[in-house]
C-alpha positions in Angstrom: 128.0 175.2 205.6 124.3 174.3 205.5 124.2 174.9 201.7 126.5 172.0 201.1 125.2 168.6 199.9 124.7 166.2 202.8 126.8 163.0 203.0 125.0 159.8 202.1 124.2 157.3 204.8 127.2 155.2 205.7 127.4 151.8 204.0 126.9 148.7 206.1 130.0 147.1 204.6 132.3 150.1 205.1 136.0 149.6 204.9 137.5 148.1 208.1 140.4 149.8 209.7 143.7 148.0 208.8 145.0 146.0 211.8 148.3 148.0 211.8 146.4 151.2 212.2 143.9 149.8 214.7 146.8 148.8 216.9 148.0 152.4 216.8 144.6 153.8 217.9 143.2 154.7 214.5 139.6 154.1 213.5 137.3 154.9 210.5 133.7 156.1 210.7 131.3 157.4 208.1 131.3 161.2 207.7 128.2 163.2 208.6 127.2 166.8 208.1 128.6 167.8 211.5 132.1 167.1 210.1 132.0 169.8 207.4 133.7 172.4 209.5 136.8 170.4 210.2 136.8 169.1 206.7 136.9 172.7 205.5 140.0 173.2 207.8 141.6 170.0 206.5 141.1 171.3 202.9 142.6 174.6 203.8 145.7 172.8 205.2 146.3 171.3 201.8 146.5 174.8 200.2 148.4 176.7 202.9 151.8 176.5 201.3 150.3 177.6 197.9 148.4 180.6 199.4 151.3 181.7 201.7 152.8 183.6 198.7 149.5 185.2 197.6 149.3 188.8 198.7 145.6 188.7 199.6 144.2 189.8 202.9 143.5 186.8 205.2 139.7 187.3 204.8 140.0 187.0 201.0 142.1 183.8 201.4 139.6 182.3 203.7 136.7 183.2 201.4 138.6 181.6 198.5 139.4 178.4 200.4 135.8 178.1 201.6 134.5 178.4 198.0 137.0 175.9 196.7 136.1 173.5 199.5 132.4 173.8 198.7 133.1 173.2 195.0 135.2 170.1 195.8 132.6 168.8 198.2 129.8 169.3 195.7 131.8 167.6 193.0 132.6 164.5 195.1 128.9 164.2 196.2 127.7 164.5 192.6 130.1 162.2 190.9 131.0 159.7 193.6 127.9 159.5 195.7 128.2 155.7 196.1 131.6 156.0 197.8 132.7 155.4 201.4 133.1 158.9 202.8 135.2 158.2 206.0 136.7 160.1 208.8 140.1 158.9 210.0 140.4 159.2 213.7 143.2 158.5 216.2 142.1 158.0 219.8 138.8 159.6 218.9 140.3 162.8 217.4 139.8 163.4 213.6 143.1 163.4 211.7 141.9 163.1 208.1 139.5 161.7 205.5 139.4 158.8 203.1 137.0 158.6 200.2 136.9 155.3 198.4 134.6 154.1 195.7 134.4 150.3 195.7 132.9 149.3 192.4 133.8 147.4 189.2 135.9 147.3 187.2 138.4 149.0 189.6 138.1 150.6 193.0 138.8 154.3 193.0 140.6 156.3 195.7 138.7 159.5 195.3 140.6 161.3 198.0 142.9 160.7 200.9 144.0 163.6 203.1 145.5 164.0 206.5 146.2 167.0 208.7 149.9 168.0 208.5 150.9 166.5 211.8 149.7 163.0 210.7 151.4 163.1 207.3 154.4 160.9 206.7 153.6 158.3 209.5 152.3 155.5 207.3 148.6 156.1 207.7 147.9 156.7 204.0 150.1 153.8 203.0 148.3 151.4 205.3 144.9 152.5 204.1 146.0 152.2 200.4 147.5 148.7 201.0 144.3 147.6 202.8 142.2 148.9 199.9 144.4 147.1 197.4 143.9 143.8 199.3 140.2 144.2 199.3 140.2 145.0 195.6 142.5 142.2 194.7 140.2 139.7 196.6 137.5 140.7 194.1 139.9 140.5 191.1 139.9 144.3 190.8 142.5 147.0 190.5 142.7 150.4 192.1 142.8 153.7 190.3 143.3 157.3 191.5 144.1 160.8 190.3 147.0 162.8 191.7 148.0 166.4 191.0 150.9 166.6 188.6 152.8 168.9 191.0 152.2 166.8 194.1 155.5 165.0 194.1 155.2 163.6 197.7 151.9 161.9 196.9 153.3 160.5 193.6 156.2 158.9 195.5 153.7 157.3 197.9 151.6 155.9 195.1 154.6 154.6 193.1 155.9 152.8 196.3 152.4 151.3 196.6 152.8 149.9 193.0 150.7 152.4 191.1 151.7 153.1 187.5 150.9 156.0 185.2 147.9 155.4 182.9 147.3 158.8 181.5 148.8 162.3 181.9 145.8 164.7 182.0 147.9 167.8 182.4 147.1 169.1 185.9 146.4 165.5 187.1 147.8 162.1 186.5 145.7 159.0 186.4 147.4 156.1 188.1 146.4 152.4 188.4 147.4 149.5 190.5 146.7 146.0 189.3 146.6 142.9 191.5 149.3 140.3 191.0 
């Protein structure tokens, strides 16, 4: 993992953990290079269902996942280097990541991802709502991209008030506006 781009230093004004999550033992902290191994496993968990049907040896699947994670990581570091790269922890154990770019004209949710056991418990919804509140306080909206075939994530974003801005084929650009 040493060939991967390092995370930037955490911002002094990083996103605070929403009160609802704090009460349930969740915390946010800036990511560091020591987190790359579990981030790689988190990424692999998002592709497990897709790769289950692929008739490759496990070593080939692992090599593929490692290369795809490295490409994604490099892309995020190159294009969103001014973002908050945060670990989501519950009672001190990492359960996911949240990448948020807080800039004008809109804040951008670059990525939100949880390990399978944490999905569906309101963590992502609480982080999104908190981010929307912070953006609205500055008169900004929030945008994000979602895979066109990720129906569960699309449901979450629509419940949070996001609307389709542009269908880019493999991904959809969604936006939430305050008010």
